[in-house]
Biopython code that builds the backbone (N, CA, C, O; Angstrom):
import numpy as np
from Bio.PDB.StructureBuilder import StructureBuilder

atoms = [
    (1, "MET", "N", (0.881, -1.033, -0.363)),
    (1, "MET", "CA", (-0.406, 0.078, -0.100)),
    (1, "MET", "C", (0.778, 1.344, 0.331)),
    (1, "MET", "O", (1.574, 1.388, 1.269)),
    (2, "VAL", "N", (0.442, 2.528, -1.034)),
    (2, "VAL", "CA", (1.401, 3.247, -1.016)),
    (2, "VAL", "C", (0.329, 4.265, -0.266)),
    (2, "VAL", "O", (-0.898, 4.306, -0.347)),
    (3, "TYR", "N", (1.223, 5.037, 0.465)),
    (3, "TYR", "CA", (-0.195, 6.861, 1.352)),
    (3, "TYR", "C", (0.753, 7.976, 1.165)),
    (3, "TYR", "O", (1.957, 8.076, 1.400)),
    (4, "PRO", "N", (-0.346, 8.992, 0.554)),
    (4, "PRO", "CA", (0.171, 10.127, 0.205)),
    (4, "PRO", "C", (0.865, 10.866, 1.641)),
    (4, "PRO", "O", (0.355, 10.687, 2.747)),
    (5, "PHE", "N", (1.653, 11.408, 1.508)),
    (5, "PHE", "CA", (2.041, 12.393, 2.657)),
    (5, "PHE", "C", (2.130, 13.575, 2.480)),
    (5, "PHE", "O", (1.741, 14.263, 3.424)),
    (6, "MET", "N", (2.516, 14.111, 1.574)),
    (6, "MET", "CA", (2.751, 15.720, 1.266)),
    (6, "MET", "C", (2.522, 15.851, -0.250)),
    (6, "MET", "O", (2.446, 14.999, -1.134)),
    (7, "THR", "N", (2.406, 17.708, -0.271)),
    (7, "THR", "CA", (2.427, 17.891, -2.213)),
    (7, "THR", "C", (3.508, 19.278, -1.837)),
    (7, "THR", "O", (3.285, 19.962, -0.838)),
    (8, "LEU", "N", (4.587, 19.552, -2.694)),
    (8, "LEU", "CA", (5.024, 20.623, -2.095)),
    (8, "LEU", "C", (4.489, 21.785, -3.422)),
    (8, "LEU", "O", (3.637, 21.442, -4.242)),
    (9, "ASN", "N", (5.117, 23.098, -3.442)),
    (9, "ASN", "CA", (4.331, 24.518, -4.081)),
    (9, "ASN", "C", (4.633, 24.112, -5.421)),
    (9, "ASN", "O", (3.848, 24.559, -6.258)),
    (10, "ASP", "N", (5.569, 23.378, -5.854)),
    (10, "ASP", "CA", (6.376, 22.774, -7.239)),
    (10, "ASP", "C", (5.809, 21.624, -8.021)),
    (10, "ASP", "O", (6.287, 21.056, -9.003)),
    (11, "ASP", "N", (4.287, 21.325, -7.147)),
    (11, "ASP", "CA", (3.608, 19.914, -7.500)),
    (11, "ASP", "C", (4.872, 18.324, -6.991)),
    (11, "ASP", "O", (4.768, 17.254, -7.590)),
    (12, "THR", "N", (5.560, 18.462, -6.248)),
    (12, "THR", "CA", (6.901, 17.233, -5.797)),
    (12, "THR", "C", (5.683, 16.621, -5.044)),
    (12, "THR", "O", (5.179, 17.281, -4.135)),
    (13, "GLU", "N", (5.230, 15.518, -5.336)),
    (13, "GLU", "CA", (4.736, 14.282, -4.660)),
    (13, "GLU", "C", (5.740, 13.520, -4.044)),
    (13, "GLU", "O", (6.716, 13.010, -4.594)),
    (14, "ILE", "N", (5.179, 13.453, -1.926)),
    (14, "ILE", "CA", (6.424, 12.480, -1.553)),
    (14, "ILE", "C", (5.304, 11.590, -0.846)),
    (14, "ILE", "O", (4.579, 12.213, -0.070)),
    (15, "VAL", "N", (5.076, 10.344, -0.984)),
    (15, "VAL", "CA", (4.268, 8.861, -0.999)),
    (15, "VAL", "C", (5.523, 8.276, 0.107)),
    (15, "VAL", "O", (6.670, 8.703, 0.238)),
    (16, "HIS", "N", (4.881, 7.228, 0.774)),
    (16, "HIS", "CA", (5.036, 6.198, 1.675)),
    (16, "HIS", "C", (4.643, 4.750, 1.385)),
    (16, "HIS", "O", (3.429, 4.555, 1.327)),
    (17, "SER", "N", (5.231, 3.979, 1.243)),
    (17, "SER", "CA", (4.301, 2.565, 1.913)),
    (17, "SER", "C", (4.234, 2.269, 3.297)),
    (17, "SER", "O", (4.290, 3.197, 4.105)),
    (18, "GLU", "N", (4.138, 1.267, 3.619)),
    (18, "GLU", "CA", (3.587, 0.513, 4.941)),
    (18, "GLU", "C", (4.709, 0.156, 5.477)),
    (18, "GLU", "O", (5.591, -0.094, 4.655)),
    (19, "MET", "N", (5.100, -0.002, 7.034)),
    (19, "MET", "CA", (6.450, -0.639, 7.097)),
    (19, "MET", "C", (6.597, -1.831, 6.397)),
    (19, "MET", "O", (5.483, -2.150, 5.982)),
    (20, "GLN", "N", (7.523, -2.720, 6.037)),
    (20, "GLN", "CA", (7.444, -3.794, 5.714)),
    (20, "GLN", "C", (8.315, -4.146, 6.676)),
    (20, "GLN", "O", (9.242, -3.557, 7.231)),
    (21, "ALA", "N", (7.530, -5.917, 6.827)),
    (21, "ALA", "CA", (7.960, -6.710, 8.034)),
    (21, "ALA", "C", (9.745, -6.762, 8.484)),
    (21, "ALA", "O", (10.052, -7.306, 9.545)),
    (22, "ASP", "N", (10.705, -6.222, 7.684)),
    (22, "ASP", "CA", (12.035, -5.708, 8.263)),
    (22, "ASP", "C", (12.050, -4.292, 9.026)),
    (22, "ASP", "O", (12.951, -3.944, 9.789)),
    (23, "GLY", "N", (11.366, -3.832, 8.833)),
    (23, "GLY", "CA", (11.477, -2.446, 9.186)),
    (23, "GLY", "C", (11.230, -1.269, 8.593)),
    (23, "GLY", "O", (10.701, -0.235, 9.000)),
    (24, "ARG", "N", (11.765, -1.636, 7.416)),
    (24, "ARG", "CA", (11.674, -0.394, 6.454)),
    (24, "ARG", "C", (10.230, 0.713, 5.677)),
    (24, "ARG", "O", (9.064, 0.846, 6.049)),
    (25, "VAL", "N", (10.436, 0.883, 5.356)),
    (25, "VAL", "CA", (9.237, 2.213, 4.857)),
    (25, "VAL", "C", (9.937, 2.767, 3.081)),
    (25, "VAL", "O", (11.129, 3.076, 3.066)),
    (26, "LYS", "N", (9.623, 2.799, 2.548)),
    (26, "LYS", "CA", (10.242, 3.370, 0.962)),
    (26, "LYS", "C", (8.819, 4.772, 0.889)),
    (26, "LYS", "O", (7.599, 4.915, 0.807)),
    (27, "VAL", "N", (9.903, 5.402, 0.975)),
    (27, "VAL", "CA", (9.542, 7.048, 0.867)),
    (27, "VAL", "C", (9.849, 7.722, -1.268)),
    (27, "VAL", "O", (10.847, 8.352, -1.617)),
    (28, "SER", "N", (8.992, 7.420, -1.977)),
    (28, "SER", "CA", (8.905, 8.140, -3.192)),
    (28, "SER", "C", (8.748, 9.081, -3.402)),
    (28, "SER", "O", (8.015, 9.656, -2.599)),
    (29, "ILE", "N", (9.312, 9.957, -4.636)),
    (29, "ILE", "CA", (9.133, 11.453, -4.668)),
    (29, "ILE", "C", (9.513, 11.708, -6.300)),
    (29, "ILE", "O", (10.289, 11.153, -7.078)),
    (30, "GLU", "N", (8.613, 12.777, -6.405)),
    (30, "GLU", "CA", (8.108, 13.053, -7.757)),
    (30, "GLU", "C", (7.944, 14.224, -7.823)),
    (30, "GLU", "O", (7.278, 14.830, -6.983)),
    (31, "THR", "N", (8.571, 14.849, -8.937)),
    (31, "THR", "CA", (8.732, 16.615, -9.772)),
    (31, "THR", "C", (8.191, 16.866, -11.021)),
    (31, "THR", "O", (8.909, 17.274, -11.934)),
    (32, "PRO", "N", (7.041, 16.676, -11.160)),
    (32, "PRO", "CA", (6.557, 17.306, -12.616)),
    (32, "PRO", "C", (7.556, 18.079, -13.227)),
    (32, "PRO", "O", (7.939, 18.991, -12.494)),
    (33, "ASP", "N", (8.268, 18.009, -14.637)),
    (33, "ASP", "CA", (9.406, 18.821, -15.166)),
    (33, "ASP", "C", (8.958, 18.872, -16.445)),
    (33, "ASP", "O", (8.188, 17.973, -16.784)),
    (34, "GLU", "N", (9.250, 19.699, -17.237)),
    (34, "GLU", "CA", (8.815, 20.135, -18.992)),
    (34, "GLU", "C", (9.816, 19.367, -19.416)),
    (34, "GLU", "O", (9.520, 18.535, -20.275)),
    (35, "LYS", "N", (10.723, 19.407, -19.115)),
    (35, "LYS", "CA", (12.188, 18.287, -19.980)),
    (35, "LYS", "C", (12.135, 17.099, -19.904)),
    (35, "LYS", "O", (12.187, 16.342, -20.873)),
    (36, "LEU", "N", (12.027, 16.775, -18.763)),
    (36, "LEU", "CA", (11.982, 15.433, -18.423)),
    (36, "LEU", "C", (10.713, 14.713, -18.159)),
    (36, "LEU", "O", (11.192, 13.592, -18.333)),
    (37, "GLY", "N", (9.931, 14.564, -17.981)),
    (37, "GLY", "CA", (8.472, 14.522, -17.627)),
    (37, "GLY", "C", (8.677, 14.792, -16.222)),
    (37, "GLY", "O", (8.519, 15.879, -15.666)),
    (38, "PHE", "N", (9.247, 13.093, -15.408)),
    (38, "PHE", "CA", (9.034, 13.360, -14.143)),
    (38, "PHE", "C", (10.810, 13.435, -13.745)),
    (38, "PHE", "O", (11.562, 12.776, -14.463)),
    (39, "LYS", "N", (11.158, 13.919, -13.066)),
    (39, "LYS", "CA", (12.026, 14.094, -11.724)),
    (39, "LYS", "C", (12.215, 13.181, -10.444)),
    (39, "LYS", "O", (11.276, 13.322, -9.660)),
    (40, "HIS", "N", (13.084, 12.371, -10.067)),
    (40, "HIS", "CA", (11.987, 11.087, -9.183)),
    (40, "HIS", "C", (13.319, 10.632, -8.058)),
    (40, "HIS", "O", (14.506, 10.311, -8.009)),
    (41, "ALA", "N", (12.446, 10.814, -7.477)),
    (41, "ALA", "CA", (13.764, 10.230, -6.180)),
    (41, "ALA", "C", (13.214, 9.061, -5.578)),
    (41, "ALA", "O", (11.988, 8.967, -5.649)),
    (42, "THR", "N", (14.163, 7.673, -4.701)),
    (42, "THR", "CA", (13.633, 7.366, -3.693)),
    (42, "THR", "C", (14.516, 7.152, -2.671)),
    (42, "THR", "O", (15.706, 6.920, -2.885)),
    (43, "CYS", "N", (13.746, 7.245, -0.917)),
    (43, "CYS", "CA", (14.466, 6.918, 0.412)),
    (43, "CYS", "C", (13.846, 5.871, 1.172)),
    (43, "CYS", "O", (12.766, 5.654, 1.721)),
    (44, "TRP", "N", (15.024, 5.268, 0.976)),
    (44, "TRP", "CA", (14.363, 3.989, 2.015)),
    (44, "TRP", "C", (14.614, 4.534, 4.111)),
    (44, "TRP", "O", (15.508, 4.966, 4.838)),
    (45, "LEU", "N", (13.602, 4.245, 4.181)),
    (45, "LEU", "CA", (13.906, 4.452, 6.162)),
    (45, "LEU", "C", (13.442, 3.342, 6.624)),
    (45, "LEU", "O", (12.381, 2.802, 6.310)),
    (46, "PRO", "N", (14.648, 2.796, 7.776)),
    (46, "PRO", "CA", (14.860, 4.085, 8.595)),
    (46, "PRO", "C", (16.361, 4.482, 8.405)),
    (46, "PRO", "O", (16.951, 5.383, 9.001)),
    (47, "GLN", "N", (16.913, 3.547, 7.363)),
    (47, "GLN", "CA", (18.325, 3.677, 6.979)),
    (47, "GLN", "C", (18.776, 5.061, 6.131)),
    (47, "GLN", "O", (19.937, 5.286, 5.791)),
    (48, "LYS", "N", (17.879, 5.751, 5.916)),
    (48, "LYS", "CA", (17.758, 7.178, 4.951)),
    (48, "LYS", "C", (18.593, 6.513, 3.488)),
    (48, "LYS", "O", (19.065, 7.462, 2.861)),
    (49, "GLU", "N", (18.765, 5.731, 3.088)),
    (49, "GLU", "CA", (19.199, 5.627, 1.986)),
    (49, "GLU", "C", (18.244, 5.397, 0.884)),
    (49, "GLU", "O", (17.281, 4.639, 0.765)),
    (50, "TRP", "N", (19.111, 6.781, -0.329)),
    (50, "TRP", "CA", (19.200, 7.312, -1.588)),
    (50, "TRP", "C", (18.874, 6.362, -2.308)),
    (50, "TRP", "O", (19.478, 5.411, -1.811)),
    (51, "THR", "N", (18.551, 6.155, -2.795)),
    (51, "THR", "CA", (18.399, 5.238, -4.451)),
    (51, "THR", "C", (17.285, 5.737, -5.483)),
    (51, "THR", "O", (16.392, 6.557, -5.269)),
    (52, "ASP", "N", (17.642, 4.832, -6.993)),
    (52, "ASP", "CA", (16.953, 6.094, -8.132)),
    (52, "ASP", "C", (16.636, 7.141, -8.327)),
    (52, "ASP", "O", (15.514, 7.595, -8.556)),
    (53, "ILE", "N", (17.923, 7.782, -8.228)),
    (53, "ILE", "CA", (17.985, 9.376, -8.624)),
    (53, "ILE", "C", (18.219, 9.943, -9.574)),
    (53, "ILE", "O", (19.314, 9.792, -10.117)),
    (54, "TYR", "N", (17.309, 10.743, -10.062)),
    (54, "TYR", "CA", (16.709, 10.842, -11.644)),
    (54, "TYR", "C", (16.382, 12.387, -11.890)),
    (54, "TYR", "O", (15.282, 12.795, -11.518)),
    (55, "GLY", "N", (17.212, 13.198, -12.450)),
    (55, "GLY", "CA", (16.717, 14.381, -12.605)),
    (55, "GLY", "C", (16.829, 15.504, -11.587)),
    (55, "GLY", "O", (16.663, 16.700, -11.828)),
    (56, "TYR", "N", (17.235, 14.771, -10.024)),
    (56, "TYR", "CA", (17.725, 16.530, -9.328)),
    (56, "TYR", "C", (18.939, 16.839, -9.356)),
    (56, "TYR", "O", (19.928, 16.107, -9.392)),
    (57, "SER", "N", (18.827, 18.270, -9.335)),
    (57, "SER", "CA", (19.919, 19.185, -8.960)),
    (57, "SER", "C", (20.727, 18.742, -7.415)),
    (57, "SER", "O", (20.174, 18.180, -6.469)),
    (58, "GLU", "N", (22.277, 19.208, -7.496)),
    (58, "GLU", "CA", (22.849, 18.816, -6.562)),
    (58, "GLU", "C", (21.969, 19.317, -4.918)),
    (58, "GLU", "O", (21.952, 18.823, -3.791)),
    (59, "GLU", "N", (21.309, 20.556, -5.569)),
    (59, "GLU", "CA", (20.901, 21.227, -4.499)),
    (59, "GLU", "C", (19.026, 20.827, -3.602)),
    (59, "GLU", "O", (18.606, 20.631, -2.461)),
    (60, "GLU", "N", (18.469, 20.896, -4.998)),
    (60, "GLU", "CA", (17.280, 20.246, -5.223)),
    (60, "GLU", "C", (17.857, 18.693, -3.744)),
    (60, "GLU", "O", (17.744, 18.653, -2.518)),
    (61, "LEU", "N", (18.273, 17.984, -4.488)),
    (61, "LEU", "CA", (18.154, 16.522, -3.878)),
    (61, "LEU", "C", (18.472, 16.924, -2.030)),
    (61, "LEU", "O", (17.802, 16.470, -1.103)),
    (62, "ASN", "N", (19.645, 17.861, -1.900)),
    (62, "ASN", "CA", (19.941, 18.315, -0.557)),
    (62, "ASN", "C", (18.262, 18.701, 0.473)),
    (62, "ASN", "O", (17.778, 18.288, 1.527)),
    (63, "TYR", "N", (17.735, 20.024, -0.938)),
    (63, "TYR", "CA", (16.701, 20.346, 0.554)),
    (63, "TYR", "C", (15.892, 19.039, 0.321)),
    (63, "TYR", "O", (14.930, 19.109, 1.085)),
    (64, "LEU", "N", (15.828, 17.543, -0.589)),
    (64, "LEU", "CA", (14.830, 16.761, -0.086)),
    (64, "LEU", "C", (15.105, 16.079, 0.548)),
    (64, "LEU", "O", (14.244, 15.391, 1.096)),
    (65, "LYS", "N", (17.111, 15.813, 0.946)),
    (65, "LYS", "CA", (17.488, 14.655, 2.168)),
    (65, "LYS", "C", (16.753, 15.554, 3.227)),
    (65, "LYS", "O", (15.925, 15.070, 3.998)),
    (66, "GLU", "N", (17.251, 17.515, 3.231)),
    (66, "GLU", "CA", (16.706, 17.536, 4.557)),
    (66, "GLU", "C", (15.479, 17.388, 4.997)),
    (66, "GLU", "O", (15.220, 16.826, 6.061)),
    (67, "LEU", "N", (14.323, 18.050, 3.947)),
    (67, "LEU", "CA", (12.782, 17.763, 4.089)),
    (67, "LEU", "C", (12.827, 16.660, 4.690)),
    (67, "LEU", "O", (12.597, 17.034, 5.840)),
    (68, "VAL", "N", (13.048, 14.811, 4.778)),
    (68, "VAL", "CA", (12.388, 13.499, 4.715)),
    (68, "VAL", "C", (13.272, 13.495, 5.991)),
    (68, "VAL", "O", (12.718, 12.985, 6.965)),
    (69, "ASP", "N", (14.726, 14.029, 6.218)),
    (69, "ASP", "CA", (14.870, 13.610, 7.573)),
    (69, "ASP", "C", (14.336, 14.609, 8.499)),
    (69, "ASP", "O", (14.631, 14.350, 9.665)),
    (70, "SER", "N", (13.779, 15.459, 8.372)),
    (70, "SER", "CA", (12.928, 16.415, 9.246)),
    (70, "SER", "C", (11.666, 15.688, 9.481)),
    (70, "SER", "O", (11.166, 15.583, 10.601)),
    (71, "GLU", "N", (11.074, 15.101, 8.218)),
    (71, "GLU", "CA", (9.848, 14.417, 8.662)),
    (71, "GLU", "C", (9.693, 12.578, 8.967)),
    (71, "GLU", "O", (8.722, 11.889, 9.281)),
    (72, "THR", "N", (11.195, 12.230, 8.689)),
    (72, "THR", "CA", (11.394, 10.607, 9.385)),
    (72, "THR", "C", (10.511, 10.098, 10.262)),
    (72, "THR", "O", (10.048, 8.973, 10.075)),
    (73, "HIS", "N", (10.214, 10.731, 11.160)),
    (73, "HIS", "CA", (9.623, 10.303, 12.532)),
    (73, "HIS", "C", (7.886, 9.951, 12.343)),
    (73, "HIS", "O", (7.272, 8.900, 12.526)),
    (74, "LEU", "N", (7.450, 11.229, 11.925)),
    (74, "LEU", "CA", (5.783, 10.917, 11.310)),
    (74, "LEU", "C", (5.739, 10.150, 10.033)),
    (74, "LEU", "O", (4.705, 9.596, 9.658)),
    (75, "ILE", "N", (7.028, 10.112, 9.261)),
    (75, "ILE", "CA", (6.800, 8.963, 8.036)),
    (75, "ILE", "C", (6.720, 7.858, 8.293)),
    (75, "ILE", "O", (6.127, 7.143, 7.484)),
    (76, "LEU", "N", (7.569, 6.944, 10.154)),
    (76, "LEU", "CA", (7.572, 5.608, 10.198)),
    (76, "LEU", "C", (5.985, 5.783, 11.101)),
    (76, "LEU", "O", (5.307, 4.761, 11.202)),
    (77, "GLU", "N", (5.624, 6.676, 11.528)),
    (77, "GLU", "CA", (4.507, 6.314, 12.602)),
    (77, "GLU", "C", (3.526, 6.295, 11.157)),
    (77, "GLU", "O", (3.136, 5.151, 10.926)),
    (78, "PHE", "N", (3.199, 6.997, 10.461)),
    (78, "PHE", "CA", (1.963, 6.669, 9.503)),
    (78, "PHE", "C", (2.159, 5.529, 8.658)),
    (78, "PHE", "O", (1.164, 4.928, 8.253)),
    (79, "SER", "N", (3.277, 5.162, 8.346)),
    (79, "SER", "CA", (3.602, 3.783, 7.712)),
    (79, "SER", "C", (2.849, 3.078, 8.732)),
    (79, "SER", "O", (1.695, 3.453, 8.529)),
    (80, "GLN", "N", (2.839, 2.473, 9.467)),
    (80, "GLN", "CA", (2.263, 2.064, 10.070)),
    (80, "GLN", "C", (0.546, 2.220, 10.828)),
    (80, "GLN", "O", (-0.075, 1.589, 11.683)),
    (81, "THR", "N", (0.387, 2.909, 10.330)),
    (81, "THR", "CA", (-1.477, 3.565, 10.737)),
    (81, "THR", "C", (-2.380, 4.169, 9.670)),
    (81, "THR", "O", (-3.345, 4.933, 9.678)),
    (82, "GLY", "N", (-1.807, 3.641, 8.922)),
    (82, "GLY", "CA", (-2.869, 3.550, 8.107)),
    (82, "GLY", "C", (-2.532, 4.902, 6.788)),
    (82, "GLY", "O", (-3.263, 5.183, 5.838)),
    (83, "GLY", "N", (-1.063, 5.601, 7.199)),
    (83, "GLY", "CA", (-1.194, 6.977, 6.565)),
    (83, "GLY", "C", (-0.804, 8.461, 7.082)),
    (83, "GLY", "O", (0.046, 8.330, 7.962)),
    (84, "PHE", "N", (-1.030, 9.463, 6.918)),
    (84, "PHE", "CA", (-1.290, 10.653, 7.428)),
    (84, "PHE", "C", (-3.274, 10.630, 7.409)),
    (84, "PHE", "O", (-3.916, 10.880, 8.429)),
    (85, "ASP", "N", (-3.825, 10.344, 6.289)),
    (85, "ASP", "CA", (-5.678, 10.572, 6.623)),
    (85, "ASP", "C", (-5.804, 9.603, 8.141)),
    (85, "ASP", "O", (-6.483, 10.188, 8.985)),
    (86, "SER", "N", (-5.366, 8.508, 8.505)),
    (86, "SER", "CA", (-5.727, 7.445, 9.101)),
    (86, "SER", "C", (-5.128, 7.690, 10.861)),
    (86, "SER", "O", (-5.486, 6.954, 11.781)),
    (87, "ALA", "N", (-4.377, 8.616, 10.991)),
    (87, "ALA", "CA", (-3.525, 8.961, 12.020)),
    (87, "ALA", "C", (-4.656, 10.347, 13.092)),
    (87, "ALA", "O", (-5.290, 11.386, 12.908)),
    (88, "SER", "N", (-4.194, 9.193, 14.417)),
    (88, "SER", "CA", (-5.197, 10.445, 15.092)),
    (88, "SER", "C", (-4.842, 11.781, 15.082)),
    (88, "SER", "O", (-3.739, 11.960, 14.567)),
    (89, "GLY", "N", (-5.470, 12.908, 15.525)),
    (89, "GLY", "CA", (-4.980, 14.140, 15.985)),
    (89, "GLY", "C", (-4.749, 14.812, 14.952)),
    (89, "GLY", "O", (-4.280, 15.936, 15.131)),
    (90, "PHE", "N", (-4.949, 14.444, 13.839)),
    (90, "PHE", "CA", (-4.267, 15.029, 12.751)),
    (90, "PHE", "C", (-5.654, 15.593, 11.593)),
    (90, "PHE", "O", (-5.382, 16.153, 10.531)),
]
sb = StructureBuilder()
sb.init_structure("model")
sb.init_model(0)
sb.init_chain("A")
sb.init_seg("    ")
for serial, (resi, resn, name, xyz) in enumerate(atoms, 1):
    if name == "N":
        sb.init_residue(resn, " ", resi, " ")
    sb.init_atom(name, np.array(xyz, "f"), 0.0, 1.0, " ", f" {name:<3s}", serial, name[0])
structure = sb.get_structure()
């Protein structure tokens, strides 16, 4: 299952998977781009292992890394409770 997490002002979509049996959560990031179609990257939590990076500049990727890093605790929690929409208190 994939859950929406956040949409940024530039239409970047951040989604995450359910927590897998090994405790990992896949975070997928995708940004529409006129030339490339879509830029994309994947981050595996809690290890913060970045893979499948395409189209992002170093500056853009650093921003996304900081953003995911600051939201890791929420993504991990939501991955176990049915996503943001199912979180109590939000």
